C-alpha positions in Angstrom: -55.8 -19.6 -39.6 -58.2 -22.2 -38.8 -60.0 -20.6 -35.6 -59.8 -23.7 -33.8 -55.9 -23.2 -34.4 -55.8 -19.6 -33.1 -57.3 -21.1 -29.9 -55.4 -23.6 -29.5 -51.8 -21.4 -30.0 -53.1 -18.8 -27.8 -54.3 -21.2 -25.1 -50.1 -22.6 -25.6 -49.0 -19.3 -25.5 -51.0 -18.2 -22.2 -50.2 -21.6 -20.7 -45.9 -20.8 -21.6 -46.4 -17.3 -20.3 -48.1 -18.7 -16.8 -44.9 -21.0 -16.3 -42.1 -18.6 -17.0 -44.3 -16.1 -14.9 -44.9 -18.7 -11.9 -40.8 -19.6 -12.3 -39.6 -15.9 -12.8 -41.8 -15.6 -9.4 -40.2 -18.4 -7.5 -37.0 -17.2 -8.8 -37.6 -13.8 -6.9 -39.7 -14.4 -3.9 -38.6 -17.9 -3.0 -37.7 -17.9 0.6 -35.6 -21.2 1.4 -35.6 -22.9 3.9 -33.1 -22.6 7.3 -30.4 -24.5 8.9 -30.3 -24.3 12.5 -27.7 -20.8 12.1 -30.3 -19.4 10.6 -28.8 -19.6 7.2 -30.4 -20.9 3.5 -30.7 -24.5 3.4 -28.2 -25.8 0.4 -27.7 -28.8 1.9 -28.6 -32.4 -0.8 -27.4 -34.0 -3.9 -27.6 -31.7 -6.8 -26.6 -31.7 -10.6 -26.4 -29.9 -13.9 -28.8 -30.5 -17.1 -26.4 -28.9 -19.8 -23.6 -29.1 -22.3 -21.3 -26.8 -20.5 -19.0 -29.9 -20.1 -18.1 -30.1 -24.0 -18.4 -26.1 -24.4 -18.7 -23.0 -22.8 -20.1 -21.3 -25.6 -22.6 -21.8 -28.1 -21.7 -25.1 -30.4 -22.9 -27.5 -32.8 -23.3 -31.3 -32.3 -20.4 -33.8 -33.4 -19.4 -37.0 -32.6 -19.7 -37.6 -29.3 -20.9 -34.1 -28.2 -24.3 -32.9 -28.0 -25.1 -29.5 -29.6 -25.8 -26.8 -26.9 -26.3 -23.0 -26.1 -23.7 -21.1 -24.0 -23.6 -20.3 -20.4 -21.2 -17.2 -20.7 -22.9 -13.8 -20.6 -23.0 -12.1 -23.8 -21.7 -15.3 -25.9 -17.9 -15.1 -26.3 -15.1 -15.6 -23.6 -13.4 -12.0 -23.6 -9.5 -13.8 -24.8 -6.6 -12.0 -25.4 -5.5 -12.4 -29.0 -2.5 -14.9 -27.7 -4.6 -16.6 -25.5 -7.5 -17.2 -28.6 -4.9 -18.5 -30.5 -4.0 -21.0 -27.6 -7.5 -21.8 -27.2 -7.7 -22.9 -30.9 -4.6 -25.1 -30.5 -6.2 -26.5 -27.6 -9.4 -27.5 -29.3 -7.4 -29.1 -32.3 -5.4 -31.4 -29.5 -7.9 -31.9 -26.6 -8.0 -35.6 -27.1 -4.5 -35.5 -25.1 -4.2 -32.3 -23.8 -7.3 -31.9 -22.2 -6.7 -32.3 -18.1 -9.2 -34.8 -17.9 -7.4 -37.3 -20.1 -5.0 -37.5 -17.2 -7.3 -37.9 -14.3 -6.5 -34.8 -12.7 -8.9 -32.9 -10.4 -10.8 -30.4 -13.0 -10.6 -27.3 -11.6 -13.1 -24.5 -10.1 -15.8 -24.0 -11.9 -15.3 -27.3 -13.9 -15.9 -29.5 -11.3 -19.5 -27.8 -10.9 -20.9 -29.0 -14.4 -18.7 -31.7 -15.2 -22.0 -33.7 -15.3 -21.5 -36.1 -12.3 -23.5 -35.3 -8.7 -22.3 -33.6 -6.1 -23.5 -33.1 -2.4 -23.5 -30.0 -0.4 -23.1 -30.5 3.7 -23.4 -27.1 5.6 -21.5 -26.4 9.2 -21.6 -23.6 11.4 -17.7 -22.2 9.9 -17.8 -24.2 6.6 -19.6 -25.5 3.8 -18.4 -29.0 2.4 -19.3 -30.0 -1.4 -18.4 -34.0 -2.1 -18.4 -34.2 -5.7 -18.7 -37.8 -7.2 -16.4 -37.3 -9.8 -13.2 -38.9 -8.6 -14.1 -38.0 -5.0 -13.2 -34.6 -4.9 -14.1 -32.3 -1.8 -14.2 -29.1 -1.7 -14.1 -26.7 1.8 -15.6 -23.6 2.0 -14.3 -22.5 5.0 -16.9 -19.2 6.7 -14.9 -18.0 9.9 -13.7 -15.1 8.4 -10.2 -15.9 8.1 -8.5 -14.6 4.8 -6.9 -16.6 1.9 -3.5 -17.6 3.2 -0.7 -16.0 1.4 0.4 -17.5 -1.9 0.8 -17.6 -4.7 -0.1 -21.5 -4.1 -0.6 -24.5 -6.5 -3.4 -25.8 -6.0 -6.2 -27.8 -8.6 -9.3 -26.4 -6.4 -8.1 -23.5 -5.1 -8.6 -22.2 -1.6 -12.5 -21.0 -1.0 -13.6 -18.5 1.0 -17.3 -18.1 1.9 -20.0 -15.4 3.3 -23.4 -15.3 3.0 -25.5 -11.9 1.2 -28.8 -12.8 1.9 -30.0 -15.7 0.3 -26.6 -16.4 -1.6 -23.8 -18.0 -0.9 -20.8 -16.1 -2.3 -17.0 -18.1 -2.5 -13.8 -16.1 -3.5 -11.9 -18.9 -5.0 -8.2 -18.3 -5.2 -4.7 -19.9 -5.1 -4.8 -22.3 -8.8 -2.5 -24.0 -10.8 -2.4 -23.4 -14.6 -3.1 -27.0 -15.3 -6.9 -27.2 -15.7 -9.3 -26.2 -18.4 -12.8 -24.6 -18.1 -14.4 -27.4 -20.4 -13.4 -30.2 -22.8 -13.1 -27.4 -25.8 -9.7 -26.1 -25.0 -10.9 -23.2 -23.1 -8.4 -22.5 -20.3 -7.0 -19.9 -17.8 -3.4 -19.0 -16.0 -2.3 -19.2 -12.4 -3.8 -15.6 -12.1 -7.3 -17.0 -12.1 -9.7 -15.5 -9.2 -13.5 -17.0 -9.5 -16.2 -15.9 -7.7 -18.8 -18.2 -7.3 -22.7 -17.4 -6.0 -25.1 -19.9 -5.0 -28.7 -18.6 -5.0 -31.6 -21.0 -4.2 -35.0 -20.7 -6.3 -37.2 -22.9 -5.7 -37.7 -25.7 -3.1 -35.3 -28.0 -6.1 -33.4 -25.6 -8.2 -30.7 -23.2 -7.4 -28.7 -20.3 -9.9 -25.2 -20.6 -10.1 -23.1 -17.5 -11.2 -19.8 -17.6 -11.6 -17.3 -14.1 -12.4 -14.3 -15.4 -14.1 -10.9 -12.9 -13.8 -7.5 -13.3 -14.9 -5.8 -10.5 -16.5 -2.9 -13.1 -17.9 -5.6 -14.5 -20.4 -8.7 -12.8 -20.7 -9.1 -8.8 -21.8 -11.6 -8.2 -18.6 -13.6 -10.2 -15.8 -16.5 -12.0 -17.7 -19.5 -14.0 -16.4 -21.3 -17.3 -16.8 -24.8 -19.1 -14.9 -26.9 -22.1 -14.8 -29.4 -23.5 -13.0 -28.4 -26.3 -10.7 -31.2 -29.5 -9.9 -31.6 -31.1 -6.8 -31.8 -35.1 -7.6 -35.3 -36.3 -6.4 -34.6 -40.1 -6.3 -35.7 -41.3 -2.3 -32.3 -43.2 -2.1 -29.9 -41.0 -4.1 -26.5 -41.1 -3.2 -23.2 -40.3 -4.9 -21.8 -43.6 -6.0 -18.1 -43.7 -7.2 -16.4 -42.7 -10.2 -12.7 -43.3 -10.5 -10.1 -42.0 -13.0 -6.9 -43.8 -12.0 -4.8 -43.5 -15.7 -2.3 -41.2 -13.8 -1.4 -44.4 -12.1 -0.7 -46.6 -14.8 1.7 -44.3 -16.7 5.0 -42.8 -15.7 3.8 -40.7 -12.5 5.0 -42.7 -9.4 7.8 -40.6 -9.4 6.2 -36.9 -9.7 4.2 -35.8 -6.8 1.9 -33.6 -9.1 0.7 -36.6 -10.5 -1.6 -36.8 -7.2 -3.5 -33.7 -7.4 -5.9 -34.6 -4.2 -6.5 -30.4 -3.0 
């Protein structure tokens, strides 16, 4: 190898190692700013930068779908045999079966990685997340009260949150079975139990980790994770993304067509 090429390669490798080391140090030693209550300040407008909205697992490119690495720990979602067949059926009919095509709320955690920005607002007894997608709103209650008795059929579930060090931990239950996890047909039942973890890893980054449990569909609990990025524009704000197809079909006489919870 040409010595100049060898030197350049070594320099590039050292630079990448330095970046990786700095990133790791930022993730493990970062001390986030605090709110008046003394908790990490997560407020701001955040957004994902990945292809989880199309498919949580590794996938190749096709018309209208960018190739992407999966976000599932271990690579594959641990479906029960019947559920794997159902996922494949969903994938074949996703053009009409995906609840997103009906303009329903996308559920949790899907609403986080739809690709639209969302704003986090913190108060003493609750954290509010405002989503650009269809103007969805979630309240993460932090007053110590337990989940209400169920079952309750909610698109975004019921969220109860607490702090574990610098991590905001959100326990979510009481779901409908009428949402998917992505556009590839990955799905769940009404027994879905979600635990989200939001951990600041730098001034403009958060680690978003999710544990999924649904004994009706999966063989075991499984996890996904991805970084969240703070939007940097000085004038950043949530704009409108209204999806109104459910109003244009024969839905006026069905209350479930208006899933705003």
